[in-house]
Structures are given as C-alpha cells and as structure tokens.
N, C-alpha and C positions, 0 to 999 in steps of 0.2 A: 530443595527437593520439590517434586511435583506435589501440589496440594490437592488432595481428593476430599471432597466435601461430603458430609453425611455421617450417619452413625453406623458402626459395624453391626451386622446381623448375619448369622451363618446361613448359607444356602443349604439345600438338602444334601449336597455332597460334601459338606464340611468346609468349603471355601467361604470366606466371609465376603459380605457385600463390598467391604472396603477393598479386598483383594481384586474383586471383579472390576471395580471402578478404577483402581490404580492401573490395571492392565488396559482398561478402556482409554485412560488418559494417554498411555503410551501409544496406543493405536491411533488416537486422535492426532498425535504429533506427526505421524507419517502419512495419514490419509490425505489424498488429494495433492500431494507434493511431487508426484512422480513425473518423469518426463513423458512426453507424448510418443507413442509408437512411431517408428520411422516409416512404416509401410501400412497402407490401407488394407482392409480385409475384403474378401470376395463379396460382391453384391452392393457395396456402397459407392455408387457412381455419382452421388451428389457432391457438391462442393461444400464441405462442412462450414456452417456459419455464414457463407457468402450469400448476400441478398436475402437472408432469412429475416422474416418479420419480427421474430422474437430474439432479442439480444440477451435476455435474461429470463429466468423462470423462477417463480415462487410457488412451490407446491405445499398446500396446507392439508395435512392429514388429520381428519377427525377420528382419532383412535377410539375404537369401541363399536363403531357402526351407527351413524346417525339415522334417525327415523325419517324416511322420505315422506311418509303419509302425514306426518305432523309438521312438515316444514315447507317443501317446495312442490309437493304433489298431493294436495289435500283432496279429500272426497266427501264434501259436505252432504251429499245425497245418500251416502252409504248408511247402513244401520249403525246405531250408537256404539256397538262393540267393535266396529271397524273405524268409524270416523274419529272416535276419541272425543276429548274434551275441548279442543281448540276450535276457534272459528277462523275462517279465511278472511283476509282483507284485500281490497283492490290495490294493485300496484300501479306504477306509472305507465305500465303497458296495458292498453285497453283489453279487457277480457281475461287478464292473467292475474291470478290470486296467489298469495302465499299466507303463511301463518300470521295470526294477529300479533305474535311476539317477535316478529321481524319487521317492525315499522320502518327502520332506517334502510334496510336492504330493499324493502318494497319500493322506496323512492329512488333506488339506484339500479333497478332491474334493467333499465335502458342501457346500462353499461355492461351487463352480464349476458352470457349465453347459458341457459339452464338446460341441462340434459336430464330428462326424467326417465330414461329407459336403460340405465346401466344394469347389466345382468351378468352374473358369473357363477361359478360353483365353489369359489374359494371361501369356505366358512371358517375363517381363522382370525384371531385377534393380532394382526400385524399388517403392515402395509405392503407385504410381499407381492400380492397379486396386482394391486393398482400401481406399484412402482416398477414392476418388471414386465407386466403384461402376461405372465404365465398363469394359466388357469387349469391346473391338473386335477382339480376336484378334491373331494374329501380324502381320498386314499393317498394323495400325493402332497398333502399339506406339510409345510415346514414351519413350525412355530418359532424355531430359533435359528439364528444366523449360522450358516455353515459355508465352508469354502467351495462347496459344490453347488451352491444356490445360483440361480440365474441372476445376472447383474441388474442393478437399477438403471433407470433411464439416464440420470446424470452420469453414472459410471460409464455407461456405453458411450455417451456423448463425449466424455473426456477421452475415452479410448480412441475415438475418431478425431480428436483434436479440438473439439469445441469446449471452451471454458478453461483452457490452460493459461495460467498466469505465473510469472516468476515471483511476484511479491505479495500475491493474495491467493488463497485457495480457490480452486475452480468450483468447489462443491462444499457447502456448509449445511449442517443440520442443527436446528435449534428446537428446544433449549437443551436437549441431550439426546442420546440414542434411545430408541424405543425399548422400554423395559428398565431404564436407568433407575427409577425409584423403587423397582422391585428386585434389583440385583441380577438382572439377566439381559440378554440381548435378543430382541425379537427380529425375525428376518425382514428384509425389505430394502433398506437403503444402501446396501453394500455392493462392493465390486464383484463378489461371488467368485466364479471361476476365472474372471479376468484378473483377479489378484487384489490384495489389500491396498495396493498403490492407487486404486481407483475408488477406495472408500471415501466417504466424506470426512471433513474435519468436524468433529462434534464439539459444541460448546458444553459447558458445565453449568450447573445451578445448585443452589442449596436444596437439600431434601427436608421435608417437613416431618418432624418427629412427634408431633402432637396428634390429636384426634379431633375430627369434626363430624363424627358419625353418631352423635348422641341419639339415644332411642326416642327422645321426645321431639325430634325434628322430623319433618316430612321429607326433608332433602338434606344433603350435605354438599360441601364445596369440594369437588374433585380437584380443583386447581391447586389445592394446598399440598398435593403430592410434591410439588416443587415451589420454592419461594425465591424471592430476590430477583436477580436479573441474569439472563444468559450471558456467558462470557467465555473467553478463551481459557484453557488450562494455564495455570501460572507456572512460571519457570524462573529459577534463580541462578545466579552466577555460579553457585556451587554444583549445579547439576552438570556433570561432564559425560562424555561419551562412555567412559569407563563405568560410570554409575548406572547409566542406562543399560550397558551390557551386563552389569551385575544382576539386573532384574530379569535376565533371560530365563532363569529357572522358573519364575512365576508364569511367564508366558508359555513355557514348555509344559508346565503343569496344566494350564488351562486348555492346551491343545487337545487333551484327551477328554475334556468336559464338553462334549458336543451339545449337551442340553443347555449350555449357556452361550458359548460361541467358539469359533475356531480362530485362533490367533496366528496360525502357521503362515509363514511368509513375510511377516512384518520385519523389516530390516531396521533394527534399533540404532544402527550406526549412521543413519543418513544425516548429513549436515543440514539438509533442507528443512528438517524438523525445527532446528534452532532458528534458521533464517526466517521461517514463517512466524514463530511465536515472538521473535524479537523484531519483526518488521514494524516500523513506525506506521506504515499504511494500514496494516492489519489491526494494530492497537487502536488507531484512530477510528477505523470503521466500526469496531466493537464498542466504542465509548458512547453509551446512551446519554451521558451527562451533557453532551454537546447539543442535544435536542431541546427545544423550548419546553418548559414545564406544561404549558397549555396543550401542546401537541401530545405530550406523553399522557396527560389526563384524558385527552380526546380518544386515544387508543384504549386506555384502561391500564391500571397499574399491576394487574396480575401477570404472571409469567408468560402465558399464551399471548396476551395482547402486546406486551413489550417485545416478545419475539417477532411479532409481525412488524413492529416498528424497526427493530434491528434488521429484519430481512430487507426492508426498504433501504436502510443505510448501506447494507452490504452490496446490494445490486447497484446502488448509486456509486459505490466505490470501485466497482469492477468485478465483483463476484458474479459468476454466471448462473449458478444453480443454488437456491436456498430452499430447504425443506423445513417447515415448521410442524412439529409433531405434538399433539396434545397429550402429553404424558399424564398418567392418572394412577390412582390407587387401584388395587385389585377390585373388580366388580363395580368400578366407578365410571365416571365420565359418560361418554355416549353409549356405553353398553347398558342400556336402561331396561334390564329384565324386571326391575322393581321401580315403582314410583316414577314411571316415565314422564308423566305430565308435570309433577312437581319439579323434577330435575330440569326439564326443558324450560318450564315457565320462569323459574326463579334464578336459574344459573346459566345453563348451556346456551339457550337462545339469546338472552341478553348479552352474554359475553361475545358470541359470534356476531351478532347484529352490530354491536358497537365497534368491535375491533376490525372486522372485515370492511365495514363501511368507511372507517377511518383510513384504512389502507388504500381502498379504491380512490377516495378523495385525495389522499396525499400523493399517490402516483399521478393522478390527473393534474393536480396543481403544479407538480414539478415537471410535467411534460414527459413522464416516464411510462404511462400506461400503454401507449401505442407500441412501445418496444419491449414491454415486460409482459410475459404471459403469466397470469395468475390462475392456478387450478386448485379447486377445493373438492376433496373427495374423502371417502372413509372406507373402512373395512368392508361394509355391506349395508343393506337396508335393514328394516325391522319388519316383523310379522304384521300383516294387515289386522289380525284379530288381537285385541287387548287381552292379556292373560289375567289370571285370578289375583295377581299381585300388582295390578294396575300398571303393568309393564308390557313391553313388546320384546319378543325374542329375535334371534338371528334370522335373517332372510336375505341371503345373497342373490336370490332370484330377481330382486328388483331394488334399485337404489337411484341416487341422483349424483350428479357432478356439476360443478359450476366452472365456467371459463370466463376470463376477462382479459382484454388487451392482447398484445402479442400476435396480431394477425387473425384474431377470432372476430366473428360477427356479433356486434352488441345488440341487445334488445330482442332476443329470440328465445323461443322454447322449442327444444328438439326432442322428438320422441313422445310417446304417450303410453299409458298403462290402462289396464282394464278397470272396471267399476270399483274395485276394492284395492287397487294399487298392488296387486299380487304379481302380475306378469306384464312385460311390455307387449303392447299391441301394435306398435309402430316404431320403426327404426331402432331395433335393439342394439345396444352398444356394449361390446365386450371390454374386458380389461386390456386386451390386445389393441382394440380400437383406441382406447384412451392413450396408451403410450405411443401408438403409431401417430396420433395427432400431434403429440408433443415433439416427436422426432421430426415430423414434417415442418413444424413451425420454427424449429431451431436450425433447420438446414441439414439434417441428417437423413439419408435415404431410409425410409421405413422398411424397405425390402432388404436392408443390409444384413450381413451375417457376421457373427463373431465366433471364435473357437471356444468350445467348452473345455473342461478339465481333461478330456480324452482327445482333444484336438478335433473334435467333430464340429462342423459348422452348424450354428444355431441361428435361426431367424430372430432378429432382435425384437420384432413385434409379435412373435408367436402366432402368426396368421392374421393379425389385426390390420385394419385399414384406417386411414385418416377419416375423421367424421366430417365429410364434405359439407354437410348442412350447416356447420358452425364456422366454416372458414370464410374469411372476408374476401 
C-alpha cells in the first residue's frame, strides 16, 4: 500500500491529516504524467523550448515572506526602527551590499541578478501570486488550492509541451506540497483550471512530531516541520488499480472540502502513475545516497538544503521544472512577526546562505548554470518598521527576487526602493512580470493564452512583461 508518513491529527472538518496526505499521495501519482495537448492555444506563437536559453528551472519559494530590508535591500542610513539590527557588508560587486549574515552569497553576487523592486497586492501565505502571476489583491486571495485557480508557470509550460518526458515527471515539487506539515494544501503550484494532469509530482518527507519552541529560546528551528529526505511516495506490488479505485470514496469526500483542496478530475486508473514510480530513472534521480558525503554536507543536512541538492539531481536527470518550497510550522519560518532578527541571524539566513551558495557552485562546476534558470522568491516582503515584538509584518508592496543562470544577466541589481524600502522608486516588478520572464526564458510566448474552466481565454502572464533589464 502507499505509505503516508506522519502522525494523524484531525483537521477542523473532521478529516484526519493522514487522510489528507493519503489523498495527496494519490494525486502525486498522477500529477505531471499526462500527455501533451495535441493543439496549441491562441496567442502562443513561440516555438516551445526551441532555442530557449533555459532548459530547466529551479524555483525556490521562501514560504512566509522574507524580509527584503534585512537581506538584499538594506537601508543603513534609515532610523533604528527601520534599519533594524543588522549591518550591511560589501559584496563582490563594487558598491553593492547585502546583510552581514549572507557572507557566502555576498561573494557570489556576480552570478546573480538581484531584483529589489518586486511589488504586488497578494497578501497571502502561499506561492499563488508568484507562481501564477495573478495579482487580484486582498479581496481575491485564495489560500487553498481549488480547481478554478490560475495554473502555475510549470503547469502552463507543460500544457504548451515544455517539460514533457515519458520516463520522468516534467514538474516536481520538493520536499512536499505547501501545507503538508499542517494537513492542508495551499494554492500555487497546481494545474488549476488546466486540470490535475498538469499538477506537479510531490515528494514526501517525514513530519516532525516533537517541539522546538521552548519558551527559554529566542528562536526555534522551523526546519523541523519536516525531517529526513524528500523522496517519491512508495508503492508495493500489492497496490493494484482496483485498490486505487477503491479509494475513490476518499477523494470524492475531499472534493467537497474546498478549504483543503479539490481533487476532482484525478484519474486514479492511469497506468502512467505506476510507470513513473517504478521507473528506474526516476528512482535513481531521487537517490541522494549517490551524492558524495562532502557535497551533502556542503549543502547542509536539513530538508530544505537537501531538497536543493535533489533539485540539481533532478534537472541533471532530465526533469524540466523543480520547485523547492520551505515548508514550516504555523507562524514559523520566514513569517517573522516575532523575533525577526534572532530567527534570521541564527537560522534562516545561514541556511539560505549555505544551501543557495552550494547550489550555485554545484551548477557552475557541472556546467549547468548557463542552461538552468534559478529563481528565489517569497510570498511578500516585510514592513519597514520593526514592531513591538521585534518582528516585521506582511508587506507585499515591496520585496526582492533573485535570478541566476538560464539566460539572465549576472552581477546586476535591478530596481530600487525609497529611503525606508517601503515602495519601489525605479523599475517596479509585478508578479506577472516575474512569471513572464520565466516564460520568455524557457521559450513559451509570454503573451500566450490558455482556456479557463469556462473556456474563456486567459493571458498566462496576467498583463506582465519580461524583465528586460535582467535578460542576457
């Protein structure tokens, strides 16, 4: 039978977390295994994948919303309640500074394009805005995955024929779907109205059942939301199509639970699901034990860092799109309403600094960076003013995004903000601009259209345009 890891805990509607994860594993079996549509949709006159500089994409989602003013857009001349506790350090780029707790990335900024002027209205904890380009504002937020959501960039690309493979999924998300450790599915990475056949394949990981939030600590480790290594769902010889079909009742039950996710449309009879999980190539790609111990240590042994290493293995094996999501406990990770500086100093920034630097070096050493687009983004930025709990609150009006490789221009800073990093003052970049840039670099026409659930044509970039200033 399918093995679903973790401890049962009832959700507010009575469904257990194990039920949700079991259904999630079934969805993972079929996600990304569908055949490519036989006809193109109106508006996509590009040749998908042809002569595109980016042959693969690694998207890193810093769930919770990383503070831009404490990382890549510091304001040392601002008042103390704005600039915070950290000092800037000089990077390898003349005149460009970053946070003192990012020393490794500071020496690799010549390989990155830093966008300091990301701005949108999507004030929600999920990657929906930055993965779809949709920016409907506060009144149109979708916290949870629904079949009427706009599709993610990798889902749209697969729809157009980019990333399709017979023996490997075209689109993988690590280490699990957003909300996995909380027993829910957050919006963002799915096929939405294009259908679940364009969902990613989600890996699974162990959930942490203990506690690391002792009151005598100034910070806690949000990475313990998940432990171990990301891996494919397990399947045994006893699991038959009849057994999968017998679980349709669970999926049908979940269809009415929109607060968690919509499972409608998943065809549990697809032989492709078995072909994927039993594929020797897929098993080999997911096998981190084949990596040298020193390299694994260089990335870091936590789930996030090992997911970045696995992302490199997957794109090297032929997977086109890999998303790494920083799964966290409630009120944890980059959502630093409290103890912002302790969390960043002792955990979040060292983890990111080490693992992202290792990924950039690893891709460079293997000759993969030029053809692999790496994107680092998050839900939103944080408020310029530090609150009474030594934290920073939500601030979608301004944030950052990092690009590397895949046809982007290295060693530049794009956009600027005002004296307190509250609003962009130069080259504002929308969520639509971010996804449009990715489409352009993988060879999909950013002006393309796809049909929504009512068969109405929808602009895939939602009005966004490629960020020309960062294109090589």
